[in-house]
N, C-alpha and C positions, 0 to 999 in steps of 0.2 A: 504494500500500500504506500503510495507516495505521501510525503509529508503534508502536501496540500489536502489530499483526500482524508488523511488521518485527522488533520485539524478540523475539517468540516464535520466529520463523523463525531468527534469528541464534542464539538459545539452543539450538534443536533441532540446528542445524548444528554448533555447537560441541560439543555432547554426542556427536554422531556422529563427531567428528573431522574434519569437513569445514571447510575454510577457503579463502580466496582466495589464489591464488598469482599473482604478477606474471609468472612465466615459464610457458611451455607445458610442462606436466608430461610430455606424451608425447615431447618433444624432449630431455629431460634424460638425462645419462649414468647408468650403474649406481650410481656412488658417490653422486650426488645423490639418487637414488631411495631408496637404503638409508638415507642420512642423514635424509631427511624422512619415511619411511614404515616404519621398522623397529620403532617402538614397537608392542608387542602382537603382533609376528610370532612364529610358533612354528616350523613346519617349513621355512619359506621365508625368504629374506633380508628380504622386506618383508611388511607386513600387507596382504594382497591385497584384502581387503574395503575397507579404508580407502583404498587406492590407487585402486581402481575407483570408489568413491563420489566421490572428489575429481576424477577425470578426467571423470566424468559431470557433476558440478556445474560444473566449469570449462567444459565444452562448452556447458552451458546458459547460463552467464554470457556467453560469447562470442556465442551466438545472440541473446540478449536485447539485448545491446549492439551488435548489427549488425556484429560483428567476424568473424562466420562465418555463412554461409547455413544455414537449417534443414536438418536431415538428410533426405535423400530415400532413403537406403539402408535395407536391412533391418538389424536389430540384429546379425545374424550378420556383416555386412560391417563394421559399427562395431567388432565384436570382433576379427575376423580380420585385417583389412587396415589399419585406421587407428590404433587406439589401444591396446586392451587386450593382445592377444596379442603384438605386437611388444615392448611394454614388459616383459611378464612373461618373455619369452624373453631379453631383454637382461639382466635381473637374476637369471636362473637360477631363476625361480619356476615354470617349466613343467617337468614331468617326464614321462617315459614316452611314452605315445601322444599326449599333448597338445602335445608340443614341436614 
Protein backbone atom coordinates (compact mmCIF):
# COMPACT_ATOMS: atom_id res chain seq x y z
CA UNK A 1 0.00 0.00 0.00
CA UNK A 2 1.42 3.36 -0.96
CA UNK A 3 1.96 6.00 1.75
CA UNK A 4 -0.74 8.17 0.19
CA UNK A 5 -3.26 5.30 0.16
CA UNK A 6 -2.30 4.36 3.72
CA UNK A 7 -2.86 7.98 4.86
CA UNK A 8 -6.33 8.11 3.28
CA UNK A 9 -7.27 4.75 4.78
CA UNK A 10 -6.16 5.80 8.26
CA UNK A 11 -8.07 9.07 7.89
CA UNK A 12 -11.25 7.30 6.79
CA UNK A 13 -10.99 4.80 9.64
CA UNK A 14 -10.43 7.57 12.18
CA UNK A 15 -13.46 9.51 10.92
CA UNK A 16 -15.56 6.35 11.20
CA UNK A 17 -14.40 5.80 14.79
CA UNK A 18 -12.44 2.66 13.88
CA UNK A 19 -9.08 2.08 15.51
CA UNK A 20 -6.65 -0.66 16.44
CA UNK A 21 -7.13 -2.40 19.79
CA UNK A 22 -4.39 -4.56 21.27
CA UNK A 23 -6.95 -6.68 23.13
CA UNK A 24 -9.63 -8.81 21.51
CA UNK A 25 -12.78 -6.74 21.63
CA UNK A 26 -15.08 -9.75 21.74
CA UNK A 27 -13.37 -11.07 24.91
CA UNK A 28 -13.78 -7.88 26.94
CA UNK A 29 -16.19 -7.44 29.85
CA UNK A 30 -19.22 -5.18 29.81
CA UNK A 31 -17.44 -2.36 31.66
CA UNK A 32 -14.61 -2.25 29.09
CA UNK A 33 -17.09 -2.23 26.20
CA UNK A 34 -19.05 0.64 27.73
CA UNK A 35 -15.87 2.59 28.50
CA UNK A 36 -14.58 2.24 24.92
CA UNK A 37 -17.79 2.37 22.89
CA UNK A 38 -20.30 4.53 24.76
CA UNK A 39 -19.49 7.73 22.86
CA UNK A 40 -22.40 8.41 20.51
CA UNK A 41 -24.62 5.75 22.11
CA UNK A 42 -28.26 6.64 22.44
CA UNK A 43 -30.72 3.99 23.59
CA UNK A 44 -28.15 1.28 24.38
CA UNK A 45 -25.08 1.33 26.64
CA UNK A 46 -22.74 1.21 23.62
CA UNK A 47 -22.65 2.72 20.15
CA UNK A 48 -23.58 -0.48 18.33
CA UNK A 49 -22.48 0.68 14.88
CA UNK A 50 -19.04 1.73 16.13
CA UNK A 51 -18.63 -1.50 18.11
CA UNK A 52 -19.57 -3.67 15.14
CA UNK A 53 -17.28 -1.78 12.76
CA UNK A 54 -14.36 -2.15 15.16
CA UNK A 55 -14.97 -5.89 15.62
CA UNK A 56 -15.10 -6.39 11.86
CA UNK A 57 -11.95 -4.29 11.39
CA UNK A 58 -10.13 -6.18 14.14
CA UNK A 59 -11.11 -9.49 12.52
CA UNK A 60 -9.75 -8.21 9.20
CA UNK A 61 -6.50 -7.12 10.86
CA UNK A 62 -6.08 -10.54 12.46
CA UNK A 63 -6.71 -12.34 9.15
CA UNK A 64 -4.29 -10.10 7.23
CA UNK A 65 -1.62 -10.63 9.92
CA UNK A 66 -2.18 -14.42 9.89
CA UNK A 67 -3.33 -14.38 13.51
CA UNK A 68 -6.65 -15.88 12.49
CA UNK A 69 -7.63 -18.02 9.51
CA UNK A 70 -10.00 -16.51 6.95
CA UNK A 71 -13.67 -16.90 7.77
CA UNK A 72 -15.37 -19.85 6.14
CA UNK A 73 -18.68 -19.33 7.91
CA UNK A 74 -21.76 -17.50 6.78
CA UNK A 75 -22.13 -13.94 8.03
CA UNK A 76 -25.01 -15.17 10.19
CA UNK A 77 -22.61 -17.48 12.03
CA UNK A 78 -20.20 -14.57 12.52
CA UNK A 79 -23.12 -12.62 14.02
CA UNK A 80 -24.78 -15.30 16.16
CA UNK A 81 -22.02 -17.47 17.48
CA UNK A 82 -18.70 -15.75 17.48
CA UNK A 83 -18.63 -12.04 17.80
CA UNK A 84 -21.54 -9.68 17.54
CA UNK A 85 -24.55 -11.20 19.33
CA UNK A 86 -22.64 -12.48 22.39
CA UNK A 87 -21.11 -9.03 22.92
CA UNK A 88 -24.38 -7.16 22.50
CA UNK A 89 -26.03 -9.58 24.93
CA UNK A 90 -23.24 -9.03 27.46
CA UNK A 91 -23.66 -5.26 27.51
CA UNK A 92 -27.49 -5.32 27.43
CA UNK A 93 -27.72 -3.89 23.92
CA UNK A 94 -30.08 -6.60 22.69
CA UNK A 95 -33.71 -6.32 23.57
CA UNK A 96 -36.94 -8.16 22.98
CA UNK A 97 -36.99 -10.81 20.28
CA UNK A 98 -33.28 -10.40 19.47
CA UNK A 99 -31.95 -11.25 22.93
